[in-house]
C-alpha positions as CSV (number, residue, x, y, z in Angstrom):
1,X,-121.8,2.1,10.5
2,X,-122.5,5.0,12.8
3,X,-123.2,3.9,16.4
4,X,-126.3,6.1,16.5
5,X,-127.8,4.4,13.5
6,X,-127.3,1.0,15.1
7,X,-128.6,1.9,18.6
8,X,-131.6,4.1,17.7
9,X,-134.0,1.2,17.0
10,X,-133.7,-0.5,20.4
11,X,-133.7,2.9,22.2
12,X,-136.8,4.1,20.3
13,X,-138.6,0.9,21.1
14,X,-137.8,1.1,24.8
15,X,-139.0,4.7,24.9
16,X,-142.2,3.8,23.0
17,X,-142.9,0.9,25.4
18,X,-142.0,2.9,28.5
19,X,-144.4,5.7,27.4
20,X,-147.2,3.2,26.8
21,X,-146.7,1.4,30.1
22,X,-146.2,4.4,32.3
23,X,-149.0,6.6,30.7
24,X,-151.4,3.7,30.6
25,X,-150.8,3.0,34.3
26,X,-151.3,6.6,35.2
27,X,-154.7,6.9,33.5
28,X,-157.5,5.5,35.7
29,X,-159.6,2.9,33.9
30,X,-157.3,2.6,30.9
31,X,-156.9,-1.0,29.5
32,X,-154.3,-2.0,27.0
33,X,-156.6,-4.9,26.2
34,X,-159.6,-2.8,25.2
35,X,-158.5,0.7,24.2
36,X,-156.4,2.1,21.4
37,X,-152.9,3.2,22.2
38,X,-153.4,6.6,20.7
39,X,-156.2,7.4,23.2
40,X,-153.4,7.9,25.8
41,X,-152.4,10.9,23.8
42,X,-155.9,12.2,23.1
43,X,-156.7,15.9,23.8
44,X,-157.6,16.5,27.4
45,X,-156.2,13.2,28.7
46,X,-153.7,13.7,31.6
47,X,-150.2,13.2,30.4
48,X,-151.2,13.3,26.8
49,X,-148.4,15.7,25.7
50,X,-145.7,13.5,27.4
51,X,-147.2,10.4,25.8
52,X,-147.3,12.0,22.3
53,X,-143.7,13.2,22.6
54,X,-142.2,10.0,24.1
55,X,-144.3,7.4,22.2
56,X,-144.6,9.0,18.8
57,X,-142.6,12.2,18.2
58,X,-139.1,11.4,19.6
59,X,-139.0,7.8,18.5
60,X,-140.3,8.6,15.0
61,X,-137.9,11.5,14.4
62,X,-134.9,9.6,15.7
63,X,-135.8,6.6,13.5
64,X,-136.3,8.8,10.5
65,X,-132.8,10.3,11.1
66,X,-131.3,6.9,11.5
67,X,-132.9,5.5,8.4
68,X,-131.8,8.5,6.4
69,X,-128.2,8.0,7.5
70,X,-128.5,4.3,6.8
71,X,-128.6,5.2,3.1
72,X,-125.0,6.4,3.1
73,X,-123.1,3.1,3.5
74,X,-125.1,1.6,0.7
75,X,-122.9,0.7,-2.3
76,X,-123.2,3.0,-5.4
77,X,-124.4,-0.1,-7.3
78,X,-127.6,-0.5,-5.2
79,X,-130.6,-0.4,-7.5
80,X,-133.3,2.2,-7.6
81,X,-135.9,-0.1,-5.9
82,X,-133.8,-0.4,-2.8
83,X,-133.0,3.4,-2.7
84,X,-136.7,4.3,-3.1
85,X,-137.7,1.6,-0.6
86,X,-135.4,3.0,2.0
87,X,-136.7,6.5,1.3
88,X,-140.3,5.2,1.9
89,X,-139.2,3.8,5.2
90,X,-138.0,7.3,6.2
91,X,-141.4,8.6,5.2
92,X,-142.9,5.9,7.3
93,X,-140.9,7.1,10.3
94,X,-142.0,10.7,9.7
95,X,-145.6,9.6,9.6
96,X,-145.2,7.7,12.8
97,X,-143.8,10.9,14.4
98,X,-146.7,12.9,13.0
99,X,-149.2,10.8,15.0
100,X,-147.8,12.6,18.1
101,X,-148.5,16.0,16.5
102,X,-152.0,15.1,15.6
103,X,-153.7,13.8,18.8
104,X,-157.1,12.3,18.8
105,X,-160.2,14.1,20.2
106,X,-161.9,11.4,22.3
107,X,-164.8,13.7,23.1
108,X,-165.9,14.3,19.5
109,X,-165.4,11.3,17.2
110,X,-166.3,13.6,14.2
111,X,-163.5,16.0,14.9
112,X,-161.2,16.3,11.9
113,X,-158.2,15.8,14.3
114,X,-159.3,12.1,14.5
115,X,-159.2,11.8,10.7
116,X,-155.8,13.4,10.5
117,X,-154.4,11.1,13.2
118,X,-155.8,8.1,11.3
119,X,-154.3,9.4,8.1
120,X,-150.8,9.6,9.8
121,X,-151.3,6.0,11.1
122,X,-152.3,4.8,7.6
123,X,-149.4,6.6,5.9
124,X,-147.1,5.0,8.5
125,X,-148.0,1.4,7.6
126,X,-148.5,1.9,3.9
127,X,-145.2,3.6,3.4
128,X,-143.4,0.9,5.4
129,X,-145.1,-1.9,3.6
130,X,-144.3,-0.4,0.2
131,X,-140.8,0.3,1.2
132,X,-140.4,-3.2,2.6
133,X,-141.6,-4.7,-0.7
134,X,-139.2,-2.5,-2.8
135,X,-136.3,-3.3,-0.5
136,X,-137.1,-7.0,-0.7
137,X,-137.0,-6.9,-4.5
138,X,-133.8,-4.9,-4.5
139,X,-130.1,-5.8,-4.6
140,X,-128.7,-5.7,-1.1
141,X,-127.9,-8.7,1.1
142,X,-130.4,-11.6,1.4
143,X,-130.8,-11.0,5.1
144,X,-131.6,-7.3,4.5
145,X,-134.2,-8.2,1.8
146,X,-135.8,-11.0,3.9
147,X,-136.1,-9.0,7.1
148,X,-137.7,-6.2,5.1
149,X,-140.1,-8.6,3.4
150,X,-141.1,-10.4,6.6
151,X,-141.5,-7.1,8.6
152,X,-143.6,-5.6,5.8
153,X,-145.9,-8.6,5.7
154,X,-146.3,-8.7,9.5
155,X,-147.1,-5.0,9.6
156,X,-149.7,-5.4,6.8
157,X,-151.3,-8.4,8.5
158,X,-151.6,-6.6,11.8
159,X,-152.6,-3.2,10.4
160,X,-155.1,-4.2,7.7
161,X,-157.9,-6.4,8.9
162,X,-160.5,-5.3,11.4
163,X,-159.4,-7.6,14.3
164,X,-162.1,-8.9,16.7
165,X,-162.0,-8.6,20.5
166,X,-158.8,-7.9,22.3
167,X,-156.8,-8.2,19.1
168,X,-158.3,-5.0,17.9
169,X,-156.2,-3.3,20.5
170,X,-153.2,-5.6,20.4
171,X,-152.7,-5.8,16.6
172,X,-151.6,-2.1,16.1
173,X,-149.3,-2.4,19.1
174,X,-147.7,-5.6,17.6
175,X,-147.4,-3.8,14.2
176,X,-145.5,-1.1,15.9
177,X,-143.2,-3.6,17.7
178,X,-142.5,-5.4,14.4
179,X,-141.6,-2.1,12.8
180,X,-139.3,-1.2,15.6
181,X,-137.6,-4.6,15.5
182,X,-136.9,-4.1,11.8
183,X,-135.5,-0.6,12.5
184,X,-133.2,-2.3,15.1
185,X,-131.8,-5.0,12.9
186,X,-131.8,-3.3,9.4
187,X,-128.7,-1.1,10.0
188,X,-126.7,-4.2,10.9
189,X,-127.8,-6.0,7.7
190,X,-127.3,-3.2,5.1
191,X,-123.5,-3.7,5.0
192,X,-123.6,-7.5,4.9
193,X,-122.9,-9.2,1.6
194,X,-124.7,-12.0,0.0
């Protein structure tokens, strides 16, 4: 498998984490325990453009490219569910990247930009969860199916409920990390047998 495809997950995760840590530290009064991650990229926030590029756009586009290329080594006998599931994970990565193109407007909660950002977020986790379910029911290796299923369930659990207290801020961050971990291990499992 292409070296790029195998390394993009860990690199994208590191870029995402570095952007969150550095931009969060640069913004006075910002708390990862209390505020949404996307507020670091909100319109008018110092460093917002850098955050949106480094946390969402670059990782999302690189992951989309890697997941698209991951389809090539799949055997011709792979069933339609797995192929569609993999395409949905590509869509998920593109939605992740789109969050960087649609920053929040923290000064006006009714701004349509906020709804568009929320739509990109929602499309990210729905596409990944649906893709994970299809991959899990497909015909590739057991380890590929199981990691897809577990990752999809973890992302769903963290993205769906309205979490109380500090978990309201941590749950989406943990969902992102679970997704990046799957992206990091999936290319290694596609070519396994059994």
